[in-house]
All heavy atoms as a GROMACS GRO file, in nm:
protein
  623
    1MET      N    1   0.084  -0.119   0.009
    1MET     CA    2   0.005   0.002  -0.001
    1MET      C    3   0.081   0.123   0.003
    1MET      O    4   0.179   0.137   0.080
    1MET     CB    5  -0.102  -0.002   0.127
    1MET     CG    6  -0.164   0.130   0.150
    1MET     SD    7  -0.275   0.140   0.292
    1MET     CE    8  -0.178   0.095   0.424
    2ALA      N    9   0.059   0.208  -0.096
    2ALA     CA   10   0.134   0.339  -0.097
    2ALA      C   11   0.095   0.422   0.018
    2ALA      O   12  -0.022   0.422   0.061
    2ALA     CB   13   0.111   0.407  -0.227
    3THR      N   14   0.187   0.511   0.061
    3THR     CA   15   0.153   0.588   0.179
    3THR      C   16   0.196   0.733   0.150
    3THR      O   17   0.276   0.762   0.066
    3THR     CB   18   0.222   0.543   0.315
    3THR    OG1   19   0.367   0.546   0.295
    3THR    CG2   20   0.179   0.402   0.346
    4ALA      N   21   0.143   0.820   0.221
    4ALA     CA   22   0.185   0.975   0.214
    4ALA      C   23   0.203   1.007   0.362
    4ALA      O   24   0.160   0.959   0.455
    4ALA     CB   25   0.070   1.045   0.155
    5THR      N   26   0.290   1.119   0.377
    5THR     CA   27   0.318   1.178   0.503
    5THR      C   28   0.240   1.302   0.520
    5THR      O   29   0.221   1.382   0.428
    5THR     CB   30   0.470   1.209   0.514
    5THR    OG1   31   0.539   1.086   0.489
    5THR    CG2   32   0.505   1.259   0.642
    6ALA      N   33   0.184   1.316   0.644
    6ALA     CA   34   0.112   1.432   0.674
    6ALA      C   35   0.143   1.471   0.814
    6ALA      O   36   0.161   1.390   0.902
    6ALA     CB   37  -0.045   1.410   0.661
    7ALA      N   38   0.163   1.601   0.836
    7ALA     CA   39   0.188   1.655   0.974
    7ALA      C   40   0.059   1.708   1.036
    7ALA      O   41  -0.017   1.770   0.961
    7ALA     CB   42   0.294   1.753   0.964
    8LEU      N   43   0.044   1.683   1.160
    8LEU     CA   44  -0.067   1.750   1.225
    8LEU      C   45  -0.043   1.785   1.364
    8LEU      O   46   0.048   1.736   1.430
    8LEU     CB   47  -0.198   1.656   1.226
    8LEU     CG   48  -0.181   1.535   1.308
    8LEU    CD1   49  -0.295   1.528   1.416
    8LEU    CD2   50  -0.208   1.403   1.222
    9ARG      N   51  -0.110   1.880   1.409
    9ARG     CA   52  -0.091   1.924   1.548
    9ARG      C   53  -0.222   1.869   1.634
    9ARG      O   54  -0.321   1.874   1.580
    9ARG     CB   55  -0.093   2.086   1.565
    9ARG     CG   56   0.028   2.145   1.492
    9ARG     CD   57   0.030   2.291   1.510
    9ARG     NE   58   0.128   2.362   1.441
    9ARG     CZ   59   0.254   2.370   1.485
    9ARG    NH1   60   0.289   2.330   1.597
    9ARG    NH2   61   0.351   2.433   1.409
   10MET      N   62  -0.186   1.829   1.743
   10MET     CA   63  -0.298   1.770   1.832
   10MET      C   64  -0.259   1.811   1.978
   10MET      O   65  -0.148   1.839   2.008
   10MET     CB   66  -0.306   1.625   1.818
   10MET     CG   67  -0.184   1.537   1.875
   10MET     SD   68  -0.218   1.359   1.869
   10MET     CE   69  -0.201   1.333   1.699
   11PRO      N   70  -0.367   1.815   2.060
   11PRO     CA   71  -0.347   1.838   2.200
   11PRO      C   72  -0.252   1.740   2.267
   11PRO      O   73  -0.247   1.623   2.225
   11PRO     CB   74  -0.481   1.825   2.267
   11PRO     CG   75  -0.583   1.848   2.143
   11PRO     CD   76  -0.503   1.792   2.031
   12VAL      N   77  -0.172   1.791   2.355
   12VAL     CA   78  -0.068   1.703   2.423
   12VAL      C   79  -0.131   1.588   2.480
   12VAL      O   80  -0.077   1.476   2.476
   12VAL     CB   81   0.014   1.794   2.524
   12VAL    CG1   82   0.102   1.703   2.613
   12VAL    CG2   83   0.090   1.903   2.465
   13GLU      N   84  -0.248   1.604   2.549
   13GLU     CA   85  -0.314   1.489   2.616
   13GLU      C   86  -0.360   1.379   2.514
   13GLU      O   87  -0.341   1.259   2.539
   13GLU     CB   88  -0.425   1.533   2.697
   13GLU     CG   89  -0.504   1.423   2.774
   13GLU     CD   90  -0.418   1.333   2.858
   13GLU    OE1   91  -0.316   1.376   2.917
   13GLU    OE2   92  -0.450   1.214   2.857
   14LEU      N   93  -0.399   1.420   2.395
   14LEU     CA   94  -0.440   1.323   2.300
   14LEU      C   95  -0.322   1.244   2.250
   14LEU      O   96  -0.317   1.131   2.232
   14LEU     CB   97  -0.507   1.399   2.180
   14LEU     CG   98  -0.559   1.307   2.061
   14LEU    CD1   99  -0.658   1.204   2.119
   14LEU    CD2  100  -0.623   1.387   1.964
   15ALA      N  101  -0.210   1.315   2.222
   15ALA     CA  102  -0.085   1.252   2.188
   15ALA      C  103  -0.033   1.156   2.297
   15ALA      O  104   0.007   1.048   2.266
   15ALA     CB  105   0.023   1.353   2.158
   16ALA      N  106  -0.048   1.188   2.415
   16ALA     CA  107  -0.015   1.101   2.530
   16ALA      C  108  -0.103   0.973   2.534
   16ALA      O  109  -0.048   0.864   2.558
   16ALA     CB  110  -0.018   1.179   2.662
   17ARG      N  111  -0.222   1.000   2.496
   17ARG     CA  112  -0.318   0.879   2.495
   17ARG      C  113  -0.281   0.781   2.388
   17ARG      O  114  -0.276   0.659   2.410
   17ARG     CB  115  -0.465   0.921   2.479
   17ARG     CG  116  -0.520   0.997   2.604
   17ARG     CD  117  -0.658   1.056   2.570
   17ARG     NE  118  -0.763   0.954   2.544
   17ARG     CZ  119  -0.880   0.979   2.507
   17ARG    NH1  120  -0.916   1.106   2.488
   17ARG    NH2  121  -0.959   0.876   2.484
   18TYR      N  122  -0.246   0.832   2.271
   18TYR     CA  123  -0.193   0.745   2.162
   18TYR      C  124  -0.060   0.681   2.203
   18TYR      O  125  -0.044   0.562   2.179
   18TYR     CB  126  -0.177   0.835   2.035
   18TYR     CG  127  -0.305   0.836   1.950
   18TYR    CD1  128  -0.362   0.968   1.948
   18TYR    CD2  129  -0.355   0.734   1.888
   18TYR    CE1  130  -0.478   0.977   1.867
   18TYR    CE2  131  -0.467   0.753   1.808
   18TYR     CZ  132  -0.534   0.874   1.805
   18TYR     OH  133  -0.639   0.882   1.725
   19ASP      N  134   0.027   0.754   2.271
   19ASP     CA  135   0.153   0.689   2.327
   19ASP      C  136   0.118   0.578   2.413
   19ASP      O  137   0.168   0.465   2.402
   19ASP     CB  138   0.230   0.799   2.391
   19ASP     CG  139   0.304   0.890   2.298
   19ASP    OD1  140   0.330   0.858   2.186
   19ASP    OD2  141   0.326   1.012   2.344
   20ARG      N  142   0.028   0.597   2.508
   20ARG     CA  143  -0.005   0.496   2.610
   20ARG      C  144  -0.063   0.378   2.540
   20ARG      O  145  -0.033   0.260   2.569
   20ARG     CB  146  -0.099   0.550   2.716
   20ARG     CG  147  -0.023   0.641   2.820
   20ARG     CD  148  -0.114   0.676   2.943
   20ARG     NE  149  -0.242   0.744   2.904
   20ARG     CZ  150  -0.260   0.874   2.892
   20ARG    NH1  151  -0.162   0.955   2.916
   20ARG    NH2  152  -0.377   0.917   2.862
   21LEU      N  153  -0.160   0.397   2.450
   21LEU     CA  154  -0.229   0.294   2.384
   21LEU      C  155  -0.122   0.207   2.296
   21LEU      O  156  -0.123   0.088   2.304
   21LEU     CB  157  -0.336   0.340   2.283
   21LEU     CG  158  -0.413   0.240   2.207
   21LEU    CD1  159  -0.488   0.142   2.295
   21LEU    CD2  160  -0.519   0.309   2.115
   22ALA      N  161  -0.039   0.278   2.232
   22ALA     CA  162   0.064   0.199   2.146
   22ALA      C  163   0.160   0.122   2.241
   22ALA      O  164   0.183   0.009   2.205
   22ALA     CB  165   0.149   0.314   2.075
   23LYS      N  166   0.201   0.179   2.348
   23LYS     CA  167   0.282   0.105   2.440
   23LYS      C  168   0.220  -0.011   2.500
   23LYS      O  169   0.278  -0.125   2.509
   23LYS     CB  170   0.338   0.200   2.550
   23LYS     CG  171   0.442   0.145   2.647
   23LYS     CD  172   0.494   0.241   2.741
   23LYS     CE  173   0.596   0.180   2.825
   23LYS     NZ  174   0.653   0.277   2.924
   24ALA      N  175   0.098   0.005   2.535
   24ALA     CA  176   0.022  -0.102   2.597
   24ALA      C  177  -0.012  -0.219   2.502
   24ALA      O  178  -0.024  -0.336   2.554
   24ALA     CB  179  -0.115  -0.052   2.658
   25THR      N  180  -0.017  -0.189   2.378
   25THR     CA  181  -0.056  -0.296   2.285
   25THR      C  182   0.057  -0.335   2.195
   25THR      O  183   0.041  -0.442   2.124
   25THR     CB  184  -0.173  -0.244   2.194
   25THR    OG1  185  -0.116  -0.133   2.119
   25THR    CG2  186  -0.292  -0.201   2.274
   26GLY      N  187   0.167  -0.267   2.186
   26GLY     CA  188   0.269  -0.316   2.109
   26GLY      C  189   0.264  -0.272   1.956
   26GLY      O  190   0.334  -0.317   1.874
   27ARG      N  191   0.161  -0.196   1.934
   27ARG     CA  192   0.140  -0.135   1.796
   27ARG      C  193   0.195   0.001   1.804
   27ARG      O  194   0.224   0.062   1.905
   27ARG     CB  195   0.001  -0.136   1.759
   27ARG     CG  196  -0.058  -0.271   1.754
   27ARG     CD  197  -0.182  -0.271   1.654
   27ARG     NE  198  -0.235  -0.397   1.640
   27ARG     CZ  199  -0.234  -0.455   1.516
   27ARG    NH1  200  -0.167  -0.406   1.414
   27ARG    NH2  201  -0.295  -0.575   1.504
   28THR      N  202   0.203   0.068   1.685
   28THR     CA  203   0.258   0.203   1.667
   28THR      C  204   0.148   0.307   1.685
   28THR      O  205   0.020   0.274   1.665
   28THR     CB  206   0.315   0.228   1.537
   28THR    OG1  207   0.224   0.213   1.429
   28THR    CG2  208   0.433   0.128   1.513
   29LYS      N  209   0.179   0.428   1.720
   29LYS     CA  210   0.087   0.538   1.719
   29LYS      C  211   0.026   0.557   1.578
   29LYS      O  212  -0.093   0.592   1.560
   29LYS     CB  213   0.147   0.668   1.766
   29LYS     CG  214   0.194   0.681   1.911
   29LYS     CD  215   0.219   0.815   1.958
   29LYS     CE  216   0.323   0.877   1.872
   29LYS     NZ  217   0.370   1.009   1.929
   30THR      N  218   0.115   0.552   1.484
   30THR     CA  219   0.064   0.556   1.344
   30THR      C  220  -0.048   0.466   1.312
   30THR      O  221  -0.142   0.501   1.237
   30THR     CB  222   0.189   0.539   1.245
   30THR    OG1  223   0.282   0.643   1.272
   30THR    CG2  224   0.145   0.555   1.106
   31PHE      N  225  -0.029   0.340   1.353
   31PHE     CA  226  -0.145   0.241   1.330
   31PHE      C  227  -0.270   0.294   1.387
   31PHE      O  228  -0.376   0.291   1.316
   31PHE     CB  229  -0.102   0.116   1.398
   31PHE     CG  230  -0.214   0.007   1.394
   31PHE    CD1  231  -0.241  -0.066   1.272
   31PHE    CD2  232  -0.295  -0.001   1.503
   31PHE    CE1  233  -0.345  -0.158   1.276
   31PHE    CE2  234  -0.401  -0.093   1.500
   31PHE     CZ  235  -0.426  -0.165   1.388
   32TYR      N  236  -0.274   0.337   1.515
   32TYR     CA  237  -0.396   0.386   1.573
   32TYR      C  238  -0.450   0.510   1.512
   32TYR      O  239  -0.571   0.531   1.496
   32TYR     CB  240  -0.383   0.400   1.721
   32TYR     CG  241  -0.378   0.255   1.788
   32TYR    CD1  242  -0.261   0.215   1.845
   32TYR    CD2  243  -0.481   0.163   1.784
   32TYR    CE1  244  -0.245   0.088   1.900
   32TYR    CE2  245  -0.466   0.039   1.845
   32TYR     CZ  246  -0.351   0.000   1.898
   32TYR     OH  247  -0.350  -0.123   1.950
   33MET      N  248  -0.363   0.602   1.477
   33MET     CA  249  -0.405   0.725   1.410
   33MET      C  250  -0.466   0.695   1.279
   33MET      O  251  -0.577   0.754   1.241
   33MET     CB  252  -0.292   0.819   1.396
   33MET     CG  253  -0.250   0.878   1.528
   33MET     SD  254  -0.106   0.988   1.500
   33MET     CE  255  -0.077   1.034   1.672
   34ASN      N  256  -0.412   0.599   1.196
   34ASN     CA  257  -0.468   0.558   1.070
   34ASN      C  258  -0.601   0.488   1.092
   34ASN      O  259  -0.697   0.517   1.021
   34ASN     CB  260  -0.372   0.463   0.997
   34ASN     CG  261  -0.269   0.535   0.920
   34ASN    OD1  262  -0.289   0.639   0.861
   34ASN    ND2  263  -0.145   0.488   0.920
   35GLU      N  264  -0.614   0.411   1.194
   35GLU     CA  265  -0.747   0.348   1.228
   35GLU      C  266  -0.855   0.452   1.250
   35GLU      O  267  -0.959   0.447   1.198
   35GLU     CB  268  -0.733   0.256   1.348
   35GLU     CG  269  -0.656   0.125   1.322
   35GLU     CD  270  -0.728   0.027   1.235
   35GLU    OE1  271  -0.843  -0.010   1.278
   35GLU    OE2  272  -0.680  -0.004   1.132
   36ALA      N  273  -0.820   0.548   1.338
   36ALA     CA  274  -0.903   0.658   1.362
   36ALA      C  275  -0.944   0.737   1.248
   36ALA      O  276  -1.062   0.777   1.228
   36ALA     CB  277  -0.853   0.748   1.478
   37LEU      N  278  -0.850   0.768   1.164
   37LEU     CA  279  -0.878   0.851   1.044
   37LEU      C  280  -0.962   0.775   0.944
   37LEU      O  281  -1.053   0.830   0.889
   37LEU     CB  282  -0.747   0.901   0.978
   37LEU     CG  283  -0.670   1.003   1.058
   37LEU    CD1  284  -0.528   1.015   0.999
   37LEU    CD2  285  -0.744   1.134   1.059
   38THR      N  286  -0.941   0.651   0.933
   38THR     CA  287  -1.014   0.565   0.834
   38THR      C  288  -1.155   0.558   0.878
   38THR      O  289  -1.247   0.568   0.801
   38THR     CB  290  -0.955   0.424   0.826
   38THR    OG1  291  -0.827   0.431   0.778
   38THR    CG2  292  -1.038   0.333   0.742
   39GLU      N  293  -1.182   0.535   1.007
   39GLU     CA  294  -1.321   0.525   1.055
   39GLU      C  295  -1.388   0.662   1.046
   39GLU      O  296  -1.509   0.664   1.005
   39GLU     CB  297  -1.323   0.483   1.202
   39GLU     CG  298  -1.284   0.336   1.227
   39GLU     CD  299  -1.292   0.297   1.368
   39GLU    OE1  300  -1.358   0.364   1.448
   39GLU    OE2  301  -1.226   0.192   1.390
   40SER      N  302  -1.321   0.767   1.073
   40SER     CA  303  -1.389   0.904   1.070
   40SER      C  304  -1.412   0.952   0.931
   40SER      O  305  -1.517   1.016   0.908
   40SER     CB  306  -1.311   1.004   1.151
   40SER     OG  307  -1.188   1.032   1.091
   41ILE      N  308  -1.337   0.911   0.830
   41ILE     CA  309  -1.364   0.970   0.705
   41ILE      C  310  -1.487   0.920   0.644
   41ILE      O  311  -1.560   0.999   0.568
   41ILE     CB  312  -1.238   0.950   0.601
   41ILE    CG1  313  -1.244   1.026   0.473
   41ILE    CG2  314  -1.226   0.802   0.575
   41ILE    CD1  315  -1.235   1.168   0.483
   42ASP      N  316  -1.525   0.797   0.665
   42ASP     CA  317  -1.645   0.738   0.616
   42ASP      C  318  -1.770   0.831   0.671
   42ASP      O  319  -1.861   0.863   0.601
   42ASP     CB  320  -1.663   0.600   0.647
   42ASP     CG  321  -1.570   0.508   0.580
   42ASP    OD1  322  -1.527   0.547   0.466
   42ASP    OD2  323  -1.547   0.391   0.628
   43ARG      N  324  -1.763   0.848   0.804
   43ARG     CA  325  -1.871   0.927   0.859
   43ARG      C  326  -1.883   1.073   0.816
   43ARG      O  327  -1.982   1.117   0.782
   43ARG     CB  328  -1.850   0.926   1.012
   43ARG     CG  329  -1.959   0.997   1.092
   43ARG     CD  330  -1.935   1.002   1.242
   43ARG     NE  331  -1.801   1.044   1.279
   43ARG     CZ  332  -1.766   1.177   1.288
   43ARG    NH1  333  -1.846   1.275   1.266
   43ARG    NH2  334  -1.644   1.208   1.325
   44LEU      N  335  -1.755   1.129   0.798
   44LEU     CA  336  -1.760   1.269   0.758
   44LEU      C  337  -1.805   1.279   0.615
   44LEU      O  338  -1.878   1.378   0.581
   44LEU     CB  339  -1.612   1.326   0.768
   44LEU     CG  340  -1.563   1.350   0.914
   44LEU    CD1  341  -1.411   1.379   0.913
   44LEU    CD2  342  -1.638   1.463   0.976
   45GLU      N  343  -1.765   1.197   0.530
   45GLU     CA  344  -1.805   1.194   0.387
   45GLU      C  345  -1.960   1.180   0.381
   45GLU      O  346  -2.027   1.243   0.303
   45GLU     CB  347  -1.733   1.094   0.302
   45GLU     CG  348  -1.595   1.118   0.276
   45GLU     CD  349  -1.526   1.000   0.207
   45GLU    OE1  350  -1.558   0.892   0.220
   45GLU    OE2  351  -1.416   1.032   0.141
   46TYR      N  352  -2.015   1.091   0.459
   46TYR     CA  353  -2.155   1.062   0.464
   46TYR      C  354  -2.230   1.188   0.512
   46TYR      O  355  -2.326   1.242   0.450
   46TYR     CB  356  -2.185   0.950   0.554
   46TYR     CG  357  -2.332   0.920   0.571
   46TYR    CD1  358  -2.403   0.857   0.474
   46TYR    CD2  359  -2.394   0.955   0.695
   46TYR    CE1  360  -2.546   0.833   0.494
   46TYR    CE2  361  -2.532   0.930   0.716
   46TYR     CZ  362  -2.602   0.869   0.613
   46TYR     OH  363  -2.742   0.842   0.630
   47GLU      N  364  -2.191   1.242   0.628
   47GLU     CA  365  -2.249   1.364   0.684
   47GLU      C  366  -2.252   1.494   0.587
   47GLU      O  367  -2.345   1.552   0.568
   47GLU     CB  368  -2.185   1.402   0.816
   47GLU     CG  369  -2.224   1.295   0.932
   47GLU     CD  370  -2.156   1.320   1.053
   47GLU    OE1  371  -2.071   1.417   1.062
   47GLU    OE2  372  -2.173   1.244   1.152
   48TYR      N  373  -2.135   1.510   0.537
   48TYR     CA  374  -2.113   1.634   0.439
   48TYR      C  375  -2.192   1.605   0.316
   48TYR      O  376  -2.248   1.697   0.250
   48TYR     CB  377  -1.972   1.667   0.424
   48TYR     CG  378  -1.921   1.734   0.531
   48TYR    CD1  379  -1.841   1.674   0.639
   48TYR    CD2  380  -1.935   1.878   0.540
   48TYR    CE1  381  -1.799   1.740   0.745
   48TYR    CE2  382  -1.887   1.952   0.652
   48TYR     CZ  383  -1.815   1.883   0.750
   48TYR     OH  384  -1.765   1.957   0.858
   49GLY      N  385  -2.205   1.478   0.270
   49GLY     CA  386  -2.290   1.449   0.150
   49GLY      C  387  -2.433   1.472   0.179
   49GLY      O  388  -2.503   1.530   0.088
   50ILE      N  389  -2.489   1.441   0.296
   50ILE     CA  390  -2.627   1.474   0.333
   50ILE      C  391  -2.645   1.625   0.341
   50ILE      O  392  -2.736   1.675   0.288
   50ILE     CB  393  -2.665   1.411   0.460
   50ILE    CG1  394  -2.667   1.253   0.443
   50ILE    CG2  395  -2.791   1.462   0.526
   50ILE    CD1  396  -2.702   1.178   0.570
   51MET      N  397  -2.543   1.700   0.404
   51MET     CA  398  -2.555   1.839   0.404
   51MET      C  399  -2.560   1.909   0.276
   51MET      O  400  -2.635   2.006   0.250
   51MET     CB  401  -2.448   1.893   0.499
   51MET     CG  402  -2.468   1.858   0.647
   51MET     SD  403  -2.359   1.950   0.761
   51MET     CE  404  -2.198   1.942   0.686
   52LYS      N  405  -2.485   1.852   0.182
   52LYS     CA  406  -2.479   1.906   0.039
   52LYS      C  407  -2.620   1.883  -0.024
   52LYS      O  408  -2.671   1.970  -0.093
   52LYS     CB  409  -2.369   1.837  -0.034
   52LYS     CG  410  -2.370   1.867  -0.183
   52LYS     CD  411  -2.324   2.005  -0.208
   52LYS     CE  412  -2.291   2.031  -0.356
   52LYS     NZ  413  -2.388   2.102  -0.424
   53LYS      N  414  -2.675   1.761   0.001
   53LYS     CA  415  -2.802   1.738  -0.064
   53LYS      C  416  -2.913   1.827  -0.002
   53LYS      O  417  -2.996   1.877  -0.071
   53LYS     CB  418  -2.840   1.590  -0.041
   53LYS     CG  419  -2.765   1.484  -0.120
   53LYS     CD  420  -2.848   1.376  -0.181
   53LYS     CE  421  -2.766   1.284  -0.257
   53LYS     NZ  422  -2.748   1.320  -0.386
   54VAL      N  423  -2.909   1.860   0.123
   54VAL     CA  424  -3.006   1.945   0.192
   54VAL      C  425  -2.996   2.082   0.130
   54VAL      O  426  -3.081   2.153   0.099
   54VAL     CB  427  -2.988   1.950   0.345
   54VAL    CG1  428  -3.068   2.064   0.396
   54VAL    CG2  429  -3.028   1.819   0.406
   55GLU      N  430  -2.865   2.133   0.107
   55GLU     CA  431  -2.838   2.258   0.046
   55GLU      C  432  -2.886   2.266  -0.093
   55GLU      O  433  -2.959   2.364  -0.132
   55GLU     CB  434  -2.683   2.284   0.056
   55GLU     CG  435  -2.639   2.405  -0.002
   55GLU     CD  436  -2.483   2.424  -0.014
   55GLU    OE1  437  -2.424   2.407   0.098
   55GLU    OE2  438  -2.430   2.444  -0.117
   56ASP      N  439  -2.866   2.155  -0.169
   56ASP     CA  440  -2.922   2.147  -0.301
   56ASP      C  441  -3.070   2.158  -0.302
   56ASP      O  442  -3.135   2.218  -0.394
   56ASP     CB  443  -2.870   2.021  -0.374
   56ASP     CG  444  -2.721   2.028  -0.412
   56ASP    OD1  445  -2.661   2.145  -0.411
   56ASP    OD2  446  -2.662   1.930  -0.442
   57TRP      N  447  -3.135   2.082  -0.214
   57TRP     CA  448  -3.279   2.077  -0.207
   57TRP      C  449  -3.334   2.222  -0.171
   57TRP      O  450  -3.429   2.262  -0.236
   57TRP     CB  451  -3.323   1.976  -0.100
   57TRP     CG  452  -3.472   1.975  -0.074
   57TRP    CD1  453  -3.565   1.918  -0.159
   57TRP    CD2  454  -3.547   2.034   0.029
   57TRP    NE1  455  -3.688   1.940  -0.104
   57TRP    CE2  456  -3.683   2.015   0.009
   57TRP    CE3  457  -3.512   2.107   0.149
   57TRP    CZ2  458  -3.787   2.061   0.095
   57TRP    CZ3  459  -3.606   2.152   0.233
   57TRP    CH2  460  -3.739   2.121   0.204
   58ARG      N  461  -3.274   2.289  -0.074
   58ARG     CA  462  -3.310   2.421  -0.034
   58ARG      C  463  -3.303   2.521  -0.150
   58ARG      O  464  -3.378   2.618  -0.160
   58ARG     CB  465  -3.239   2.467   0.089
   58ARG     CG  466  -3.271   2.404   0.215
   58ARG     CD  467  -3.205   2.445   0.332
   58ARG     NE  468  -3.255   2.385   0.457
   58ARG     CZ  469  -3.187   2.387   0.564
   58ARG    NH1  470  -3.066   2.433   0.573
   58ARG    NH2  471  -3.233   2.323   0.671
   59ALA      N  472  -3.198   2.492  -0.231
   59ALA     CA  473  -3.174   2.594  -0.344
   59ALA      C  474  -3.248   2.546  -0.472
   59ALA      O  475  -3.242   2.616  -0.571
   59ALA     CB  476  -3.020   2.590  -0.382
   60GLY      N  477  -3.332   2.445  -0.453
   60GLY     CA  478  -3.411   2.396  -0.576
   60GLY      C  479  -3.334   2.327  -0.680
   60GLY      O  480  -3.377   2.312  -0.795
   61ARG      N  481  -3.216   2.281  -0.649
   61ARG     CA  482  -3.133   2.210  -0.748
   61ARG      C  483  -3.149   2.052  -0.735
   61ARG      O  484  -3.085   1.987  -0.820
   61ARG     CB  485  -2.984   2.243  -0.720
   61ARG     CG  486  -2.945   2.381  -0.743
   61ARG     CD  487  -2.798   2.402  -0.734
   61ARG     NE  488  -2.743   2.372  -0.604
   61ARG     CZ  489  -2.717   2.462  -0.508
   61ARG    NH1  490  -2.726   2.598  -0.524
   61ARG    NH2  491  -2.668   2.423  -0.394
   62LEU      N  492  -3.233   2.009  -0.650
   62LEU     CA  493  -3.249   1.859  -0.633
   62LEU      C  494  -3.391   1.820  -0.680
   62LEU      O  495  -3.489   1.892  -0.635
   62LEU     CB  496  -3.236   1.831  -0.481
   62LEU     CG  497  -3.232   1.686  -0.450
   62LEU    CD1  498  -3.106   1.613  -0.512
   62LEU    CD2  499  -3.223   1.660  -0.294
   63GLU      N  500  -3.395   1.725  -0.770
   63GLU     CA  501  -3.525   1.679  -0.816
   63GLU      C  502  -3.596   1.605  -0.707
   63GLU      O  503  -3.534   1.514  -0.641
   63GLU     CB  504  -3.500   1.591  -0.941
   63GLU     CG  505  -3.635   1.550  -1.001
   63GLU     CD  506  -3.613   1.463  -1.121
   63GLU    OE1  507  -3.511   1.467  -1.190
   63GLU    OE2  508  -3.712   1.391  -1.166
   64THR      N  509  -3.714   1.630  -0.683
   64THR     CA  510  -3.796   1.562  -0.583
   64THR      C  511  -3.927   1.515  -0.642
   64THR      O  512  -3.970   1.555  -0.748
   64THR     CB  513  -3.824   1.653  -0.461
   64THR    OG1  514  -3.906   1.763  -0.503
   64THR    CG2  515  -3.694   1.708  -0.394
   65VAL      N  516  -3.986   1.426  -0.565
   65VAL     CA  517  -4.119   1.368  -0.605
   65VAL      C  518  -4.203   1.353  -0.479
   65VAL      O  519  -4.154   1.347  -0.373
   65VAL     CB  520  -4.115   1.230  -0.677
   65VAL    CG1  521  -4.038   1.228  -0.807
   65VAL    CG2  522  -4.051   1.122  -0.582
   66THR      N  523  -4.337   1.355  -0.496
   66THR     CA  524  -4.411   1.345  -0.378
   66THR      C  525  -4.428   1.206  -0.345
   66THR      O  526  -4.390   1.116  -0.422
   66THR     CB  527  -4.566   1.394  -0.417
   66THR    OG1  528  -4.614   1.311  -0.512
   66THR    CG2  529  -4.563   1.538  -0.462
   67LEU      N  530  -4.477   1.166  -0.222
   67LEU     CA  531  -4.500   1.036  -0.187
   67LEU      C  532  -4.593   0.966  -0.277
   67LEU      O  533  -4.564   0.844  -0.311
   67LEU     CB  534  -4.550   1.032  -0.039
   67LEU     CG  535  -4.568   0.882   0.011
   67LEU    CD1  536  -4.451   0.798   0.013
   67LEU    CD2  537  -4.626   0.897   0.159
   68ASP      N  538  -4.699   1.026  -0.318
   68ASP     CA  539  -4.791   0.965  -0.414
   68ASP      C  540  -4.723   0.931  -0.555
   68ASP      O  541  -4.748   0.821  -0.612
   68ASP     CB  542  -4.912   1.062  -0.448
   68ASP     CG  543  -5.002   1.077  -0.322
   68ASP    OD1  544  -5.006   0.986  -0.240
   68ASP    OD2  545  -5.073   1.179  -0.318
   69GLU      N  546  -4.636   1.013  -0.594
   69GLU     CA  547  -4.568   0.987  -0.713
   69GLU      C  548  -4.469   0.872  -0.704
   69GLU      O  549  -4.460   0.792  -0.789
   69GLU     CB  550  -4.490   1.117  -0.766
   69GLU     CG  551  -4.583   1.228  -0.805
   69GLU     CD  552  -4.494   1.359  -0.832
   69GLU    OE1  553  -4.396   1.376  -0.755
   69GLU    OE2  554  -4.534   1.440  -0.917
   70LEU      N  555  -4.408   0.865  -0.591
   70LEU     CA  556  -4.316   0.757  -0.567
   70LEU      C  557  -4.386   0.621  -0.553
   70LEU      O  558  -4.350   0.521  -0.615
   70LEU     CB  559  -4.234   0.779  -0.429
   70LEU     CG  560  -4.149   0.665  -0.384
   70LEU    CD1  561  -4.033   0.642  -0.487
   70LEU    CD2  562  -4.086   0.697  -0.245
   71GLU      N  563  -4.498   0.628  -0.484
   71GLU     CA  564  -4.578   0.500  -0.464
   71GLU      C  565  -4.636   0.450  -0.602
   71GLU      O  566  -4.627   0.336  -0.642
   71GLU     CB  567  -4.694   0.518  -0.369
   71GLU     CG  568  -4.650   0.536  -0.235
   71GLU     CD  569  -4.773   0.563  -0.138
   71GLU    OE1  570  -4.867   0.612  -0.187
   71GLU    OE2  571  -4.753   0.534  -0.018
   72GLU      N  572  -4.676   0.550  -0.689
   72GLU     CA  573  -4.723   0.517  -0.824
   72GLU      C  574  -4.614   0.459  -0.910
   72GLU      O  575  -4.627   0.362  -0.982
   72GLU     CB  576  -4.783   0.638  -0.894
   72GLU     CG  577  -4.838   0.615  -1.029
   72GLU     CD  578  -4.892   0.735  -1.088
   72GLU    OE1  579  -4.931   0.829  -1.019
   72GLU    OE2  580  -4.914   0.737  -1.210
   73SER      N  581  -4.494   0.514  -0.911
   73SER     CA  582  -4.379   0.466  -0.979
   73SER      C  583  -4.330   0.331  -0.942
   73SER      O  584  -4.280   0.256  -1.018
   73SER     CB  585  -4.259   0.568  -0.974
   73SER     OG  586  -4.198   0.555  -0.844
   74LEU      N  587  -4.361   0.294  -0.814
   74LEU     CA  588  -4.322   0.160  -0.766
   74LEU      C  589  -4.441   0.069  -0.770
   74LEU      O  590  -4.424  -0.052  -0.727
   74LEU     CB  591  -4.270   0.174  -0.622
   74LEU     CG  592  -4.156   0.251  -0.592
   74LEU    CD1  593  -4.122   0.273  -0.446
   74LEU    CD2  594  -4.028   0.190  -0.662
   75GLY      N  595  -4.554   0.106  -0.824
   75GLY     CA  596  -4.677   0.027  -0.833
   75GLY      C  597  -4.735  -0.005  -0.699
   75GLY      O  598  -4.792  -0.113  -0.678
   76LEU      N  599  -4.732   0.082  -0.601
   76LEU     CA  600  -4.774   0.068  -0.472
   76LEU      C  601  -4.907   0.147  -0.446
   76LEU      O  602  -4.954   0.150  -0.335
   76LEU     CB  603  -4.678   0.103  -0.369
   76LEU     CG  604  -4.540   0.026  -0.376
   76LEU    CD1  605  -4.440   0.083  -0.273
   76LEU    CD2  606  -4.572  -0.120  -0.357
   77GLU      N  607  -4.952   0.218  -0.550
   77GLU     CA  608  -5.072   0.301  -0.526
   77GLU      C  609  -5.183   0.218  -0.498
   77GLU      O  610  -5.197   0.098  -0.544
   77GLU     CB  611  -5.100   0.398  -0.647
   77GLU     CG  612  -5.140   0.323  -0.775
   77GLU     CD  613  -5.033   0.263  -0.860
   77GLU    OE1  614  -4.913   0.273  -0.816
   77GLU    OE2  615  -5.064   0.208  -0.960
   78ASP      N  616  -5.288   0.270  -0.427
   78ASP     CA  617  -5.411   0.195  -0.389
   78ASP      C  618  -5.509   0.185  -0.499
   78ASP      O  619  -5.536   0.253  -0.583
   78ASP     CB  620  -5.488   0.261  -0.266
   78ASP     CG  621  -5.398   0.248  -0.143
   78ASP    OD1  622  -5.330   0.141  -0.120
   78ASP    OD2  623  -5.402   0.338  -0.054
   0.00000   0.00000   0.00000
């Protein structure tokens, strides 16, 4: 797997927590930071994607249908 280097500033206590976790488990701080970043990027992309859709809807850029139209298109109308 190709890697890239990135520098970041974090609170001293957070860095100490990563140090303690790495020492207690025999893994590296980098391993745990990558784990945390990997987990959070999925959530962030999802959340910001939803916010973008809401923004598009409010601006009238998102095509919408009524519940009746949706039910009809799915053959669920009464």
